[in-house]
C-alpha positions as CSV (number, residue, x, y, z in Angstrom):
1,M,-208.4,19.0,0.1
2,S,-208.7,15.7,2.1
3,R,-210.6,16.0,5.3
4,H,-207.6,14.4,7.1
5,S,-205.1,17.0,5.8
6,V,-203.6,19.5,8.2
7,C,-202.4,23.0,7.3
8,F,-198.9,24.0,8.3
9,D,-200.1,26.5,10.9
10,E,-202.1,23.8,12.5
11,L,-199.1,21.7,13.3
12,P,-197.8,21.6,16.9
13,S,-195.1,24.3,17.5
14,E,-192.5,21.6,18.3
15,I,-192.9,20.0,14.9
16,I,-192.8,23.4,13.1
17,E,-189.7,24.3,15.0
18,H,-188.1,21.0,14.1
19,I,-188.8,21.7,10.4
20,L,-187.3,25.1,10.7
21,F,-184.0,23.6,11.9
22,C,-183.5,22.2,8.4
23,D,-180.4,23.6,6.8
24,V,-182.1,24.5,3.5
25,L,-184.0,27.2,5.5
26,S,-181.9,30.4,6.2
27,Y,-182.4,33.0,8.8
28,I,-184.2,35.1,6.1
29,D,-186.8,32.4,5.8
30,I,-187.3,32.4,9.6
31,C,-187.8,36.2,9.6
32,R,-190.3,36.0,6.8
33,L,-192.3,33.2,8.5
34,S,-192.4,35.1,11.8
35,A,-194.2,38.0,10.0
36,V,-197.0,35.8,8.8
37,S,-198.8,35.3,12.1
38,R,-198.5,35.7,15.8
39,Y,-198.3,31.9,16.1
40,F,-195.2,31.7,13.9
41,N,-193.8,34.8,15.6
42,I,-193.8,33.0,18.9
43,I,-192.1,29.9,17.4
44,E,-189.5,32.2,15.8
45,K,-188.3,33.3,19.3
46,S,-186.7,29.9,20.0
47,N,-183.1,30.6,21.1
48,S,-182.0,27.1,20.0
49,L,-183.5,27.7,16.5
50,W,-181.5,30.9,16.2
51,R,-178.4,29.1,17.4
52,S,-178.7,26.6,14.6
53,K,-179.1,29.4,12.0
54,F,-176.1,31.2,13.5
55,L,-174.0,28.1,13.2
56,Q,-175.1,27.6,9.6
57,I,-173.2,30.7,8.7
58,Y,-170.5,30.6,11.4
59,P,-169.8,27.0,12.2
60,L,-166.4,27.6,13.8
61,S,-167.5,30.4,16.2
62,A,-169.6,28.4,18.7
63,S,-166.6,28.1,21.1
64,L,-166.6,31.9,21.5
65,Y,-170.0,32.0,23.2
66,D,-171.5,30.6,26.4
67,A,-174.8,28.9,27.2
68,N,-176.6,32.1,27.9
69,T,-176.0,33.7,24.5
70,D,-178.9,35.5,22.8
71,W,-178.3,33.9,19.3
72,K,-180.7,36.1,17.4
73,Y,-179.0,39.2,18.8
74,E,-175.5,37.8,18.0
75,L,-176.6,37.0,14.4
76,R,-177.9,40.6,14.0
77,V,-174.6,42.0,15.3
78,R,-172.7,39.8,12.8
79,L,-174.9,40.9,9.9
80,D,-174.6,44.6,10.8
81,C,-170.8,44.1,11.1
82,R,-170.7,42.5,7.6
83,V,-172.5,45.5,6.1
84,S,-170.1,47.9,7.7
85,I,-167.1,45.9,6.6
86,L,-168.3,45.6,3.0
87,K,-168.9,49.4,2.9
88,R,-165.4,50.1,4.2
89,L,-163.8,47.7,1.7
90,Q,-165.6,49.3,-1.2
91,E,-164.4,52.7,0.0
92,M,-160.8,51.4,0.1
93,F,-161.0,50.1,-3.4
94,I,-161.8,53.7,-4.6
95,E,-159.5,55.5,-2.3
96,F,-156.4,53.4,-2.7
97,Y,-156.6,52.3,-6.4
98,H,-153.4,54.2,-7.2
99,T,-151.6,53.1,-4.0
100,D,-149.1,50.3,-4.5
101,N,-149.0,49.4,-0.8
102,V,-151.7,50.5,1.8
103,S,-150.4,51.6,5.2
104,S,-151.5,49.7,8.3
105,D,-153.1,52.8,9.8
106,Q,-155.6,52.9,6.9
107,F,-157.1,49.8,8.3
108,S,-157.4,51.1,11.9
109,N,-161.1,52.1,11.5
110,F,-162.0,48.4,11.1
111,R,-161.5,48.2,14.8
112,D,-164.4,50.6,15.3
113,V,-166.9,48.1,13.8
114,C,-169.1,46.7,16.6
115,V,-166.5,48.2,19.0
116,D,-168.9,47.9,22.0
117,H,-169.1,44.1,21.6
118,P,-166.7,42.1,23.9
119,L,-165.8,39.9,20.9
120,S,-165.5,42.7,18.4
121,V,-162.0,41.7,17.1
122,Q,-162.9,38.1,16.7
123,I,-166.2,39.0,14.9
124,I,-164.4,41.3,12.4
125,I,-161.8,38.6,11.8
126,D,-164.5,36.0,11.2
127,E,-166.4,38.3,8.7
128,L,-163.2,39.1,6.8
129,W,-162.4,35.4,6.6
130,Q,-165.9,34.6,5.3
131,I,-165.3,37.1,2.5
132,I,-161.9,35.8,1.3
133,S,-162.9,32.1,1.7
134,D,-166.2,31.9,-0.1
135,S,-166.9,28.9,-2.4
136,D,-166.1,30.7,-5.7
137,R,-162.5,31.8,-5.4
138,H,-162.4,33.3,-8.9
139,Q,-165.2,36.0,-8.2
140,N,-165.1,39.3,-6.2
141,L,-161.3,39.4,-6.5
142,T,-161.1,43.1,-5.7
143,L,-163.2,42.8,-2.6
144,K,-161.0,39.8,-1.5
145,Y,-157.8,41.8,-2.3
146,Y,-158.6,44.4,0.3
147,A,-160.3,42.0,2.7
148,K,-157.1,40.0,2.8
149,R,-155.1,43.0,3.8
150,A,-157.6,44.1,6.4
151,L,-157.6,40.5,7.8
152,R,-153.8,40.6,8.1
153,Y,-154.1,43.9,10.1
154,M,-156.9,42.6,12.4
155,R,-155.2,39.2,13.0
156,H,-152.0,41.0,14.0
157,T,-154.0,43.3,16.3
158,Y,-155.5,40.2,17.9
159,L,-152.3,38.2,18.1
160,E,-150.2,41.0,19.5
161,T,-152.4,41.0,22.7
162,I,-152.0,37.2,22.9
163,W,-148.2,37.5,22.5
164,H,-147.9,40.1,25.3
165,N,-150.0,37.9,27.7
166,F,-148.0,34.8,26.7
167,L,-144.6,36.5,27.3
168,A,-145.7,37.9,30.7
169,G,-145.3,34.5,32.4
170,D,-142.2,32.8,33.8
171,Q,-139.7,32.9,30.9
172,K,-138.2,29.5,31.8
173,R,-141.6,27.8,31.7
174,I,-143.0,29.3,28.5
175,S,-144.2,26.5,26.2
176,L,-142.1,26.2,23.0
177,L,-145.0,24.6,21.2
178,K,-147.4,27.5,22.1
179,G,-144.8,30.0,21.0
180,A,-144.1,28.2,17.7
181,C,-147.9,28.1,17.0
182,L,-148.3,31.8,17.7
183,L,-145.3,32.5,15.4
184,S,-146.8,30.4,12.6
185,Q,-150.2,32.2,13.0
186,W,-148.5,35.6,13.0
187,C,-146.6,34.8,9.8
188,Q,-149.7,33.3,8.1
189,P,-152.3,35.8,9.3
190,T,-154.8,35.1,6.5
191,N,-154.9,31.4,7.3
192,L,-157.1,31.3,10.5
193,H,-156.8,27.6,10.9
194,C,-153.2,26.9,10.1
195,T,-152.3,25.5,13.5
196,N,-155.6,23.6,14.2
197,S,-154.0,20.2,13.5
198,V,-150.8,20.8,15.5
199,S,-151.9,19.3,18.7
200,E,-153.5,16.4,16.9
201,N,-150.3,15.6,15.1
202,I,-148.2,15.8,18.3
203,N,-150.7,13.6,20.1
204,E,-150.4,11.0,17.3
205,I,-146.6,10.9,17.8
206,V,-147.1,10.6,21.6
207,K,-149.6,7.8,21.2
208,M,-147.3,5.8,18.8
209,T,-144.3,6.4,21.2
210,M,-146.2,5.0,24.1
211,E,-147.1,1.9,22.1
212,E,-143.4,1.5,21.2
213,I,-142.4,1.9,24.9
214,E,-145.0,-0.7,25.9
215,R,-143.6,-3.0,23.3
216,V,-140.0,-2.8,24.5
217,C,-140.6,-2.1,28.2
218,P,-144.1,-3.0,29.4
219,N,-143.2,-2.3,33.0
220,H,-142.0,1.2,32.4
221,P,-143.1,3.5,35.3
222,L,-144.7,5.8,32.7
223,F,-147.7,3.4,32.7
224,K,-148.2,3.6,36.4
225,H,-148.5,7.4,36.4
226,R,-151.5,9.3,35.2
227,L,-149.9,11.7,32.8
228,P,-152.1,13.8,30.6
229,V,-153.0,11.8,27.5
230,M,-153.5,14.9,25.2
231,V,-150.9,17.5,24.5
232,D,-151.8,21.0,25.7
233,E,-150.0,23.6,23.6
234,N,-150.4,26.0,26.6
235,G,-148.6,23.6,28.9
236,E,-145.4,24.7,30.5
237,T,-141.9,23.5,29.6
238,L,-140.9,20.5,31.8
239,Q,-137.8,21.6,33.8
240,N,-136.9,18.2,35.4
241,S,-137.5,14.6,34.2
242,L,-139.9,12.4,36.0
243,W,-137.9,9.2,35.6
244,D,-134.4,8.0,36.3
245,P,-131.9,8.2,33.4
246,H,-132.4,4.6,32.4
247,H,-136.1,4.9,31.9
248,C,-135.7,8.3,30.3
249,K,-133.4,6.8,27.6
250,I,-136.0,4.1,26.9
251,I,-138.5,6.9,26.1
252,L,-136.0,8.8,24.0
253,R,-135.1,5.7,22.0
254,A,-138.8,5.1,21.4
255,I,-139.2,8.7,20.2
256,N,-136.4,8.2,17.7
257,E,-137.9,5.0,16.5
258,V,-141.3,6.6,15.9
259,M,-140.2,10.0,14.5
260,F,-137.3,8.9,12.3
261,N,-138.1,5.2,11.3
262,K,-141.8,5.0,11.3
263,L,-142.9,8.6,10.5
264,K,-139.8,9.4,8.5
265,F,-139.1,12.8,10.0
266,C,-135.9,14.3,8.5
267,G,-133.9,17.4,8.3
268,N,-134.5,19.9,5.5
269,T,-131.4,21.4,3.9
270,D,-133.4,24.2,2.3
271,I,-132.8,26.4,5.4
272,F,-132.5,29.9,3.9
273,T,-135.0,29.8,1.1
274,C,-138.1,28.1,2.5
275,P,-140.0,30.0,5.3
276,E,-142.3,27.0,5.9
277,N,-139.4,25.2,7.6
278,N,-140.0,27.6,10.5
279,Y,-143.7,27.1,10.7
280,I,-144.5,24.3,13.1
281,D,-147.7,23.3,11.3
282,K,-145.9,22.9,8.0
283,V,-143.0,21.0,9.7
284,L,-145.5,18.5,11.2
285,A,-147.4,18.2,7.9
286,S,-144.2,17.6,5.7
287,R,-142.3,15.8,8.5
288,S,-139.2,17.8,7.6
289,G,-137.7,20.9,9.0
290,I,-134.6,22.8,10.3
291,P,-132.9,21.8,13.5
292,L,-134.7,24.3,15.6
293,T,-138.3,23.4,14.6
294,L,-137.5,19.6,14.8
295,C,-136.2,20.3,18.3
296,I,-139.5,21.9,19.3
297,V,-141.4,18.8,18.1
298,Y,-139.0,16.4,19.8
299,E,-139.0,18.4,23.1
300,T,-142.8,18.6,23.2
301,V,-143.2,14.8,22.8
302,A,-140.5,14.1,25.3
303,S,-141.9,16.6,27.8
304,Q,-145.4,15.0,27.4
305,L,-143.8,11.6,28.3
306,G,-142.0,13.0,31.4
307,V,-138.5,13.6,29.9
308,S,-137.0,17.1,30.2
309,C,-135.1,18.1,27.1
310,L,-133.8,21.7,26.9
311,P,-132.7,23.5,23.7
312,V,-129.1,24.6,23.3
313,S,-127.6,26.8,20.5
314,Y,-124.3,25.5,19.2
315,P,-122.8,27.8,16.6
316,G,-124.7,27.2,13.4
317,H,-126.9,24.4,14.9
318,F,-129.6,23.6,17.5
319,Y,-129.5,20.6,19.9
320,L,-131.4,19.3,22.9
321,K,-129.7,18.3,26.1
322,W,-131.0,15.9,28.8
323,L,-129.6,14.9,32.1
324,E,-128.2,11.4,31.6
325,H,-125.4,11.4,34.2
326,P,-126.7,13.4,37.2
327,K,-123.7,12.5,39.4
328,L,-121.1,14.0,37.0
329,P,-120.1,17.7,37.4
330,E,-122.2,20.4,35.6
331,I,-122.1,20.2,31.8
332,E,-120.6,16.7,31.8
333,A,-123.8,15.4,33.2
334,F,-125.7,16.1,30.0
335,T,-126.1,14.2,26.8
336,F,-126.9,16.1,23.6
337,I,-129.5,15.0,21.1
338,D,-129.0,15.9,17.4
339,V,-132.6,15.9,16.2
340,Y,-131.4,16.9,12.7
341,D,-129.3,13.7,12.7
342,R,-132.2,11.3,13.5
343,G,-131.8,11.8,17.3
344,A,-128.2,10.9,17.5
345,Y,-126.6,11.1,21.0
346,K,-123.5,13.3,21.5
347,S,-121.2,13.9,24.5
348,L,-119.2,17.1,25.0
349,E,-116.1,15.4,23.5
350,D,-117.9,15.0,20.2
351,F,-118.0,18.7,19.6
352,T,-115.2,20.4,17.7
353,G,-115.0,23.8,16.1
354,P,-116.0,27.3,17.2
355,G,-117.8,26.2,20.3
356,Q,-115.1,24.0,21.7
357,D,-113.2,26.6,23.8
358,N,-116.2,28.6,24.9
359,L,-118.8,26.4,26.6
360,S,-121.4,29.2,27.1
361,W,-123.4,27.5,24.3
362,T,-124.1,24.5,26.5
363,H,-126.5,26.6,28.7
364,G,-130.2,26.1,27.9
365,V,-131.6,28.6,25.5
366,P,-134.6,30.6,26.9
367,P,-137.8,30.2,24.9
368,L,-137.8,33.9,24.0
369,K,-134.4,33.4,22.4
370,V,-135.8,30.4,20.4
371,F,-138.6,32.5,19.0
372,T,-136.3,35.5,18.1
373,T,-134.0,33.1,16.4
374,M,-136.9,31.8,14.3
375,C,-137.8,35.3,13.4
376,W,-134.3,36.2,12.3
377,N,-134.3,33.0,10.2
378,L,-137.4,34.3,8.5
379,V,-135.8,37.7,8.0
380,E,-132.8,36.1,6.2
381,I,-135.1,34.0,4.1
382,A,-137.2,37.0,3.1
383,R,-134.0,38.9,2.1
384,Q,-133.2,36.0,-0.4
385,Q,-136.6,36.4,-2.1
386,D,-135.5,39.0,-4.7
387,G,-137.6,41.8,-3.3
388,D,-140.9,40.5,-4.7
389,G,-144.2,41.3,-3.0
390,K,-144.4,38.0,-1.0
391,G,-140.8,38.3,0.2
392,L,-141.3,41.9,1.4
393,L,-144.5,40.9,3.2
394,N,-142.7,38.0,4.9
395,L,-140.0,40.4,5.9
396,C,-142.5,42.8,7.4
397,N,-144.2,40.0,9.3
398,A,-140.9,38.8,10.9
399,L,-139.7,42.2,11.8
400,E,-143.0,43.3,13.2
401,L,-143.0,40.2,15.5
402,L,-139.4,41.0,16.6
403,A,-140.7,44.4,17.7
404,I,-143.0,42.6,20.1
405,L,-140.5,39.9,21.2
406,T,-137.5,42.3,21.7
407,P,-138.8,45.8,21.9
408,T,-135.5,47.3,23.2
409,D,-133.4,46.0,20.3
410,T,-132.6,48.7,17.7
411,D,-131.3,46.5,14.8
412,H,-134.7,45.2,13.8
413,K,-136.3,48.6,14.3
414,L,-133.9,50.2,11.8
415,L,-134.4,47.4,9.3
416,L,-138.2,47.6,9.7
417,A,-138.1,51.4,9.1
418,R,-136.0,50.9,6.0
419,V,-138.5,48.3,4.6
420,Y,-141.5,50.6,5.3
421,M,-139.7,53.4,3.5
422,H,-138.9,51.2,0.6
423,L,-142.6,50.3,0.3
424,C,-143.7,53.9,1.1
425,I,-146.0,52.7,3.9
426,N,-146.5,53.4,7.6
427,M,-144.6,56.7,7.6
428,T,-146.0,57.7,10.9
429,R,-144.7,54.3,12.3
430,V,-141.3,55.0,10.6
431,I,-141.0,58.3,12.4
432,S,-141.9,56.7,15.7
433,L,-139.4,53.9,15.2
434,L,-136.6,56.4,14.3
435,Q,-137.4,58.4,17.5
436,E,-137.1,55.2,19.6
437,I,-133.8,54.3,18.0
438,T,-132.4,57.8,18.7
439,E,-133.4,57.5,22.4
440,Q,-131.9,54.0,22.8
441,D,-128.8,54.5,20.6
442,P,-127.6,58.1,20.4
443,Q,-124.6,57.0,18.3
444,S,-126.9,56.3,15.3
445,T,-128.1,59.9,14.9
446,G,-126.5,60.4,11.5
447,V,-128.3,57.8,9.4
448,V,-131.4,58.1,11.6
449,S,-131.6,61.9,11.0
450,Y,-131.4,61.4,7.2
451,M,-134.1,58.7,7.3
452,Y,-136.3,60.9,9.6
453,R,-136.1,63.8,7.1
454,S,-136.9,61.5,4.2
455,A,-139.9,60.0,6.1
456,I,-141.3,63.5,6.8
457,T,-140.9,64.4,3.1
458,T,-142.6,61.2,1.9
459,L,-145.5,61.6,4.3
460,E,-146.2,65.1,3.0
461,T,-145.8,63.9,-0.7
462,Q,-148.2,61.1,-0.1
463,R,-150.8,63.6,1.3
464,I,-150.5,65.9,-1.7
465,K,-150.5,63.0,-4.2
466,A,-153.6,61.5,-2.6
467,E,-155.5,64.7,-3.0
468,G,-154.8,65.1,-6.7
469,Q,-155.0,61.5,-8.1
470,K,-157.5,60.8,-10.8
471,I,-158.2,58.0,-13.2
472,K,-156.2,58.6,-16.4
473,C,-158.3,57.4,-19.4
474,Q,-156.4,55.6,-22.2
475,P,-158.7,55.7,-25.3
476,R,-157.9,53.4,-28.2
477,D,-158.8,55.6,-31.1
478,Q,-155.4,57.3,-30.8
479,N,-153.5,54.1,-30.1
480,C,-154.6,51.7,-32.8
481,T,-151.3,49.8,-32.9
482,V,-152.1,48.3,-29.5
483,K,-153.2,44.7,-30.4
484,H,-154.0,43.3,-26.9
485,A,-156.4,44.2,-24.2
486,V,-156.2,44.6,-20.4
487,G,-157.2,41.3,-18.9
488,M,-155.7,39.0,-21.6
489,I,-153.5,36.2,-20.4
490,M,-150.3,36.1,-22.3
491,R,-147.0,34.2,-22.6
492,H,-143.6,35.7,-23.2
493,Q,-142.1,34.2,-26.3
494,K,-138.5,34.6,-25.1
495,Y,-138.7,33.9,-21.3
496,N,-141.8,31.7,-21.4
497,Y,-143.5,33.2,-18.4
498,R,-147.3,33.5,-18.1
499,C,-148.8,36.9,-17.3
500,V,-151.9,39.0,-17.4
501,I,-152.0,42.5,-19.0
502,Y,-153.1,45.3,-16.5
503,G,-152.0,48.3,-18.6
504,W,-150.3,49.5,-21.7
505,D,-148.4,52.4,-23.4
506,S,-148.6,53.0,-27.1
507,V,-144.8,53.3,-27.2
508,C,-142.1,52.4,-24.6
509,T,-142.1,55.1,-21.8
510,A,-139.3,53.5,-19.7
511,S,-136.1,55.4,-19.0
512,N,-133.2,55.4,-21.4
513,D,-131.1,53.4,-18.9
514,W,-133.8,50.7,-18.7
515,I,-134.2,50.6,-22.5
516,S,-130.5,50.1,-22.9
517,Q,-130.2,47.6,-20.1
518,M,-133.1,45.4,-21.4
519,G,-131.9,45.5,-25.1
520,V,-135.0,47.1,-26.4
521,F,-133.2,48.4,-29.5
522,D,-132.4,44.8,-30.4
523,L,-136.1,44.2,-31.0
524,K,-137.6,44.3,-34.5
525,H,-139.8,47.3,-33.6
526,K,-137.5,48.7,-31.0
527,D,-139.2,51.2,-28.6
528,K,-141.7,52.4,-31.2
529,Q,-144.2,49.7,-30.4
530,P,-146.8,49.2,-27.6
531,F,-145.4,48.0,-24.2
532,Y,-147.6,46.2,-21.7
533,M,-147.6,46.3,-17.9
534,V,-148.1,42.7,-16.9
535,L,-148.5,40.7,-13.6
536,V,-146.3,37.6,-13.9
537,D,-147.0,34.2,-12.5
538,D,-143.9,34.3,-10.3
539,G,-145.3,37.3,-8.4
540,T,-143.3,40.0,-10.2
541,N,-144.5,43.0,-12.3
542,R,-142.9,43.5,-15.7
543,Y,-142.9,45.7,-18.8
544,A,-143.0,43.7,-22.0
545,A,-142.9,44.6,-25.7
546,Q,-145.8,43.7,-27.9
547,E,-143.8,41.6,-30.3
548,N,-142.7,39.4,-27.4
549,L,-146.2,38.5,-26.1
550,I,-148.6,36.0,-27.5
551,P,-152.0,34.9,-26.1
552,D,-151.7,31.9,-23.8
553,E,-154.0,28.9,-24.2
554,E,-153.5,27.5,-20.7
555,R,-156.8,28.1,-18.8
556,T,-155.3,28.5,-15.3
557,P,-155.2,31.6,-13.0
558,I,-152.1,33.8,-12.7
559,N,-150.5,33.5,-9.3
560,H,-149.8,37.1,-8.4
561,P,-150.8,38.9,-5.1
562,D,-152.0,42.1,-6.9
563,I,-154.5,40.4,-9.3
564,G,-157.5,41.6,-7.2
565,R,-156.2,45.2,-7.3
566,Y,-157.1,45.4,-11.0
567,F,-159.5,42.6,-11.8
568,E,-162.9,41.6,-10.6
569,A,-163.1,38.0,-11.8
570,F,-161.2,35.2,-13.6
571,R,-163.2,33.8,-16.5
572,G,-161.0,30.8,-17.5
573,S,-159.2,32.3,-20.4
574,Y,-159.0,36.0,-19.3
575,Y,-159.5,38.3,-16.3
576,L,-162.4,40.7,-16.1
577,P,-161.1,44.2,-15.2
578,N,-162.7,45.9,-12.2
579,E,-164.7,49.1,-12.3
580,L,-161.8,51.5,-12.0
581,K,-159.6,49.6,-14.5
582,L,-162.5,49.8,-17.0
583,Q,-162.6,53.5,-16.5
584,E,-158.9,53.7,-17.2
585,Y,-159.1,51.5,-20.4
586,P,-162.7,52.0,-21.5
587,D,-162.1,50.6,-25.1
588,D,-160.3,47.4,-24.0
589,N,-163.0,44.8,-24.8
590,V,-161.2,41.7,-23.5
591,E,-164.4,39.6,-23.7
592,G,-164.8,40.5,-27.4
593,V,-161.2,39.6,-28.2
594,I,-161.4,36.3,-26.5
595,A,-164.8,35.5,-28.1
596,T,-163.7,36.3,-31.7
597,G,-160.1,35.1,-31.4
598,H,-158.8,38.3,-33.0
599,D,-156.7,41.1,-31.6
600,L,-158.1,44.6,-31.3
601,L,-156.5,45.8,-34.5
602,G,-158.8,43.8,-36.7
603,N,-156.4,44.3,-39.7
604,D,-153.5,46.7,-40.2
605,E,-155.2,48.6,-43.0
606,E,-157.6,50.3,-40.5
607,C,-154.6,52.1,-38.9
608,E,-153.2,53.6,-42.0
């Protein structure tokens, strides 16, 4: 060694600490180094060093903490939390393998993880988010399946508190933008950052509008006042305009120019089939939406620039109104803005139809009514989605939010109870909802009593069933006519849908009614052939005859919410069954089938 060389432990502590900040070194490396010598142990105690290691793993969590945070302690809390969460998720996989839909109360013990920490809910949410958003989205599918459902529960727990605090303020001054963001977060609970860009997008519209105003009216009083430059989604709704009607109209015309001519915002006619039209982040990203969400965008921009525009609900439509003629009596003083029609101005005389005789619609709609209308829109959309898993989940999201927004209303409670009973989940919640309905509406006792008895029976049945459920093994030696294996990606020859096999029967076991309705006897081998349970790319579950299925050559995943329930990984041309699915079908060697290119029969002579 050169006489000028220096050993690592002879370097000044500041240089060693600077080296340890390097991203290629993890917290594990720091811990190992601290055990080498007292000198390294002292360096390891640097709080700023531990802050950097914490942010390596949790880069989006810095805003939750203050300057006095003990970062090593917080990292230890996070890691302990992760271990507890992973353990619970593994237990859920085993406990609920046979359960189609897991009840919300089965996730309640996640709240007990690091319960003594003031940020416990946010920490659990972060850890679950880390699990489902890792870099390899095709691995650990079963873990992610349950983590996603736990994340939905924890996010709703967190957002419910925020909603209650938000609604506790002055109802007239509640921010439409803030409420729209909370609604979007509630309905997209597994997307933690869905509304991160909302304020940025609104600010861009405000900036462009100010540039347009300066171009057409450089002396506008707007430029003499120090209005906030950035939109605050927590800001209150502006009740009165800051300018005279002439200068207000200049601003509104500038908004029209920017939104509809430059940015090409437009109305979306897909009102009752696309839930994204009710999500403010999606509306800003696509620059299209339904009248209500476009009104929220327009109102937010106008309010930021000092013009008060209030939402009004005309039968079948939403408008904004602003005070253009303050000297005229009452409603005649207002001009209506049709944001759905590129910001067109309308007077009261322009309205004909069901709202002409009754002018109650001209009164401003309270923000709470706006949010409940959006929720009912989502309820109607979910009802149109053919009862698939995604549609029912969207329906639950909307109805559960309505329970927060309008807790005294019985319509959504009864519908929510019916949805829960259809899914066989949350039976204790169903019983509670039915009791509340009976107290609020004694006239409904007939149907409620029937549902109440059904819920009690279902709850007891679930308890008995859970105690006796075991994995049923399906060996192949007795079912040699079964050609395909669990995990194989197939295509239906008649309907052309892609799917993955998650189970099979050696002969059709469906009811006679189903066999007759589906035309099974028209098939070559009728019902005396293997039938496969498949997860279809459109999100549905189906039961398909062997003669109708062929291996699919397309190497893309199947888009179905229950993939993780049965499969551990996607391997390009097939899915690898998880541990319990392998126990159920121990002889289904999907990897061997894919590798050899032959089905599991080999040749038909072996079965004779």
